[in-house]
ROMIKE-125390 format. One record per residue (C-alpha): x, y, z; residue in three letters. Coordinates in pm, whole numbers. Each point is the difference from the previous one (the first is absolute). Last residue first. Layout:
% residues N
xx, yy, zz, aa
X, Y, Z, ALA
...
***
This chain:
% residues 245
xx, yy, zz, aa
-698, -1298, 3933, SER
185, 37, -335, ARG
325, -184, -18, GLU
324, 184, 8, VAL
278, -84, -246, ALA
377, 60, 51, SER
263, -9, -262, VAL
360, -15, 97, PRO
257, 34, -274, THR
222, -289, -37, GLY
44, 57, -387, HIS
-296, -245, -79, PRO
-195, 120, 295, GLY
-4, -111, 319, ILE
-343, -72, 231, GLU
-162, 144, 295, ARG
-374, -91, 83, GLY
-220, 193, 260, MET
-328, -142, 75, ARG
73, -319, -182, GLY
208, -4, -314, LEU
-111, -319, -147, GLY
234, -272, -107, HIS
-173, -62, -333, ALA
9, 340, -89, ALA
386, -16, 17, ARG
7, -298, -262, ARG
-299, 161, -230, SER
213, 323, -26, ILE
306, -174, -174, ASP
164, 300, -140, ASP
105, 100, 362, TYR
-111, 337, 107, LEU
184, 338, -51, GLY
170, 287, 157, GLY
120, 279, -214, LEU
120, 196, 271, PRO
-21, -187, 344, ALA
-280, -96, 254, ASP
-261, -52, -278, PHE
-348, -12, 187, HIS
-335, -167, -82, ILE
-277, 139, 141, GLU
-363, -99, 73, SER
27, -374, -95, LEU
-292, -214, -31, SER
25, -332, 117, HIS
-284, -226, -126, SER
214, -217, -192, ARG
-110, 151, -334, GLN
117, 325, 178, ALA
312, -118, 60, MET
57, -60, -367, MET
-126, 319, -108, GLU
230, 186, 263, ALA
308, -193, -136, LEU
-104, 105, -363, ARG
-7, 339, 104, MET
326, -14, 141, ALA
165, -166, -311, ASP
-157, 269, -188, GLN
147, 257, 208, ILE
331, -181, -23, ARG
-29, 12, -405, ARG
-66, 367, 20, ARG
289, 63, 213, VAL
244, -173, -222, ALA
-153, 183, -307, PRO
95, 343, 145, ASN
-282, 236, -94, ALA
205, 298, 106, THR
-264, 130, 223, MET
-17, -337, 192, ILE
365, -23, 59, ASP
33, 362, 93, GLU
-266, -16, 257, ALA
147, -303, 191, ARG
-185, -306, 94, LEU
-50, -80, 385, GLY
-374, -52, -50, THR
-264, -175, -217, LEU
-348, 0, 164, LEU
-235, -272, -121, PRO
-327, 131, -129, PHE
-328, 133, 182, LYS
98, 337, -79, VAL
-317, 118, -207, ASN
-21, 366, -98, GLU
-166, 247, 268, GLY
296, 221, -5, ALA
238, -12, -288, ALA
265, -294, -63, VAL
276, 108, -196, GLU
-8, -131, -362, LYS
198, -227, -243, PHE
261, -219, 180, VAL
70, -278, -240, THR
53, -336, 141, GLY
-162, -162, -343, ASP
-316, -105, 230, SER
-40, 366, 94, ASP
122, 208, 290, VAL
-189, 285, 182, TYR
191, 278, 195, TYR
-10, 99, 358, LEU
210, 284, 98, LYS
346, 33, 185, ARG
87, -304, -217, ILE
-275, -263, 99, ALA
-65, -245, -312, VAL
-344, -109, -12, ILE
-103, -322, -173, ALA
-209, -175, -293, ARG
-165, 298, -130, PRO
-172, -49, -357, THR
124, 208, -285, ARG
-255, 98, -256, GLU
-64, -119, -361, GLU
-165, 256, -220, VAL
-158, -53, -329, ASP
-103, 349, -131, ILE
-258, -45, -310, ILE
-49, 324, -231, ILE
-318, -13, -233, ARG
-118, 205, -285, SER
57, -167, -345, PRO
165, -216, 77, PHE
133, -152, 307, GLU
322, 162, 95, ARG
238, -163, 246, ARG
162, 89, 350, VAL
175, -265, 185, LEU
126, 53, 357, VAL
225, -196, 261, ARG
75, 31, 352, ARG
-228, 291, 85, VAL
-18, 64, 385, TRP
285, 252, -1, PRO
-148, 226, -278, HIS
287, 46, -240, LYS
-133, -261, -249, ALA
-309, 199, -83, ILE
256, 288, -151, LYS
198, -264, -203, LYS
-332, -170, -140, GLU
-88, 335, -125, ILE
288, 75, -168, GLY
-21, -346, -165, ALA
-340, 40, -105, LEU
35, 349, -180, GLU
-344, 109, -46, ILE
-62, 207, -350, LYS
-154, -268, -186, TRP
-279, -46, 247, ILE
-84, 365, -64, SER
-96, 159, 339, MET
-383, 49, 84, GLY
-4, -180, 308, GLN
313, 88, 227, ARG
304, -166, 68, LEU
309, 141, 202, GLY
133, -338, 95, ALA
24, 115, 373, ILE
-374, 116, -13, THR
-110, -338, -168, VAL
175, -202, 258, ILE
-160, 221, 281, GLU
-340, -43, -136, ASN
35, -372, -29, GLY
105, -26, 368, SER
346, -122, 139, VAL
-4, -272, 258, LYS
-251, -211, -204, ASP
81, 47, -375, GLY
-13, -304, -226, GLY
-162, 175, -298, ARG
-23, 371, -87, VAL
-242, 57, -287, GLN
-36, 349, -179, ILE
-266, 48, -232, GLU
-92, 251, -249, ARG
317, 95, -152, VAL
-22, 177, -342, SER
75, -212, -313, PHE
-346, 66, -159, TYR
37, 372, 80, PRO
264, 0, -283, ASN
282, 211, 107, GLU
273, -275, -95, VAL
-188, -119, -302, VAL
-41, 340, -167, PHE
345, 95, 103, ASP
140, -292, -166, ARG
-185, 48, -321, LEU
91, 377, -31, SER
363, -127, 60, ASP
-26, -262, -267, ALA
-150, 274, -244, ALA
286, 233, 71, ALA
235, -255, -57, VAL
-140, -93, -326, LEU
-61, 366, -105, PRO
382, 92, 44, GLY
131, -320, -123, SER
-150, 72, -362, LEU
242, 295, -63, ARG
291, -205, 139, TYR
-96, -309, -207, GLY
12, 224, -314, VAL
329, 122, 86, ALA
126, -326, 71, ALA
-123, -148, -326, LEU
149, 305, -191, ILE
330, -36, 183, LEU
-5, -404, -64, LEU
-39, 78, -393, GLY
271, 269, 24, VAL
239, -273, 84, LEU
-133, -264, -224, GLY
65, 254, -278, GLY
379, 82, 125, TYR
77, -354, 17, ARG
-173, -82, -343, LEU
172, 304, -166, THR
355, -86, 174, ARG
-31, -341, -144, ARG
-80, 117, -350, ARG
291, 230, -4, TRP
223, -266, 128, PRO
-114, -226, -292, ARG
26, 244, -277, GLU
379, 32, -25, ALA
24, -382, -12, LYS
-256, -20, -294, LYS
185, 279, -180, ARG
358, -199, 53, ASN
-175, -284, -135, ASP
-97, 187, -331, LYS
364, 141, -31, ARG
135, -364, 24, TYR
-259, -105, -268, VAL
126, 270, -225, LYS
366, -85, 75, LEU
-57, -357, -87, GLN
-176, 89, -326, MET
***
């Protein structure tokens, strides 16, 4: 009896690996069948999704019918639209907002720009323009904004009633040297404070490379510059200012 029971146990032990292999291979076959079915169904599903996407993108309901340009003064709305490459009838879905912003931002008068969609058919372009605060003379005349950024050559007929900054080097301006930008900002603040005291400056001259002004602008402005004032910058750099007559 003991031998018979022993044989019976051996039989069970021999059956267990076979059952495990059957379950394993059966599960694998089942997964393959499901994958095959999913693959056969994926074609129609993908085609349906593509068809729906094309229907939405090409639908005339989403065609651009209005383009608004806000905040433009120096640059006309028509010029902005031309730079952007926009036209009525385009699909609003196909317009690359970031790409258009990069194009418009290259215009010298543009400081910031934001382009957005307003569904179903409107494109809005918000433009912030630069405001000249002074003019830098480096062989030619260039506008400078409040950031100390030289952004545009002064064209014939444009306003030149700004303080003239002279004595700066072209290489410092063209490389956007931060130290030069700070000194330009100092000069513009000095001109503003003198204007508040009824002394309009026509020129501020830097007598040496990277010349600058004192940080304490109010203290210097309080002294007044007279017809021709002359002061020393933080590194011993002479700075001259000519009052407008």
